[in-house]
C-alpha positions as CSV (number, residue, x, y, z in Angstrom):
1,M,1.5,-3.1,16.2
2,E,2.2,-6.5,14.7
3,A,0.3,-8.8,12.3
4,P,1.2,-12.1,10.8
5,A,2.5,-12.1,7.2
6,S,4.3,-14.6,5.0
7,V,6.2,-14.8,1.8
8,G,3.8,-14.5,-1.1
9,G,1.3,-12.7,1.1
10,K,-0.7,-9.7,-0.3
11,L,-0.6,-6.3,1.4
12,F,-3.2,-3.6,0.7
13,F,-2.5,0.0,1.6
14,G,-5.2,2.6,1.0
15,W,-4.9,6.3,1.5
16,I,-6.4,9.6,0.4
17,H,-4.2,11.8,-1.9
18,S,-3.4,14.9,0.1
19,L,-3.8,17.4,-2.8
20,E,-6.4,15.8,-5.0
21,H,-8.4,14.3,-2.1
22,I,-9.1,11.1,-4.0
23,P,-8.7,7.5,-2.8
24,W,-5.4,5.8,-3.8
25,N,-5.0,2.1,-3.4
26,E,-1.7,0.2,-3.5
27,Y,-1.3,-3.6,-3.8
28,Y,1.9,-5.4,-2.9
29,H,3.1,-8.9,-2.4
30,I,5.9,-10.1,-0.1
31,D,8.9,-11.6,-1.8
32,E,11.3,-14.3,-0.5
33,D,13.6,-11.6,1.0
34,L,10.6,-10.0,2.9
35,N,10.6,-7.0,0.6
36,L,7.3,-5.4,-0.4
37,I,6.8,-5.5,-4.2
38,L,4.4,-2.9,-5.5
39,D,2.2,-4.8,-8.0
40,A,-0.6,-2.3,-8.8
41,I,-2.2,1.0,-7.9
42,T,-5.7,2.2,-8.5
43,F,-7.2,5.7,-8.3
44,P,-10.2,7.5,-9.9
45,A,-8.5,10.4,-11.6
46,F,-5.2,12.0,-12.6
47,G,-3.9,15.1,-10.9
48,A,-0.9,16.7,-9.2
49,G,1.8,14.1,-8.3
50,I,0.0,11.2,-9.9
51,P,2.0,9.3,-12.4
52,E,0.6,8.9,-15.9
53,N,2.4,5.7,-16.9
54,K,3.5,3.6,-13.9
55,G,3.8,-0.1,-14.7
56,K,3.4,-2.1,-17.9
57,V,-0.4,-2.2,-18.0
58,C,-2.8,0.7,-17.7
59,Y,-6.6,0.5,-18.1
60,V,-9.9,2.0,-16.7
61,K,-12.4,-0.3,-15.1
62,D,-15.4,0.5,-12.9
63,G,-14.4,4.1,-12.7
64,L,-10.9,3.5,-11.5
65,I,-7.6,3.8,-13.4
66,H,-5.5,0.6,-12.9
67,M,-1.8,0.5,-13.3
68,E,-0.4,-3.0,-13.0
69,E,2.8,-5.0,-13.4
70,I,4.7,-2.2,-11.6
71,D,7.2,-4.6,-9.9
72,Q,8.8,-1.8,-7.6
73,K,10.7,-3.1,-4.6
74,F,10.4,-1.5,-1.1
75,E,12.2,-2.7,2.0
76,E,9.6,-0.8,4.0
77,L,6.8,1.7,3.7
78,A,7.3,5.0,5.6
79,W,4.7,7.8,5.9
80,L,3.6,10.6,8.1
81,N,0.3,9.3,9.4
82,S,-2.9,11.2,9.2
83,H,-6.2,10.0,10.7
84,M,-7.9,11.4,7.6
85,A,-5.5,10.3,4.8
86,T,-4.4,6.8,5.9
87,Q,-7.2,4.4,5.2
88,D,-7.3,0.6,5.5
89,I,-4.2,-1.6,5.8
90,M,-4.8,-5.2,5.1
91,I,-2.8,-8.4,4.7
92,D,-4.3,-11.2,2.6
93,D,-7.7,-9.5,2.7
94,K,-7.7,-9.4,6.5
95,F,-8.1,-5.9,8.1
96,I,-5.1,-4.9,10.1
97,T,-5.7,-1.3,11.0
98,R,-6.5,2.2,9.6
99,G,-5.0,5.6,10.1
100,D,-7.4,6.7,12.8
101,K,-6.2,3.8,14.9
102,L,-2.6,4.9,14.6
103,P,-0.8,7.9,16.2
104,E,-1.7,11.2,14.4
105,H,1.1,13.2,12.7
106,R,3.8,10.6,13.4
107,R,6.3,9.1,11.0
108,L,5.4,5.4,10.8
109,R,7.0,2.4,9.2
110,L,5.6,-0.8,7.9
111,V,8.2,-3.5,7.5
112,I,8.0,-7.3,7.1
113,E,10.3,-9.1,9.6
114,R,11.0,-12.6,10.6
115,R,10.0,-13.2,14.2
116,G,10.9,-16.8,15.0
117,P,12.7,-19.9,13.7
118,N,9.7,-21.1,11.7
119,D,9.1,-17.8,9.9
């Protein structure tokens, strides 16, 4: 599956935490080298495997814990897809897909690549 993306674009990756069964939202931007830079995460509660101090800013708003200014670089996102756990994937607020539209129990990769001379 492919979707258009550009430098400075925003990626949203939502999923359900496998142990705590709570929604976990990740917010990235695409840098000039086409890396995904994790800017922020939000989730409703702490639990097993959930960091207590990721990023430079942490606060609670509208029932969610927000951790921001994370600035963690990823060349790609890789995960074992689950129709139940993988939620929405969006670029620049445009819906791209969700876990139940992708192959079940498969290792998947999300990578930003140049496709043509004008990219």
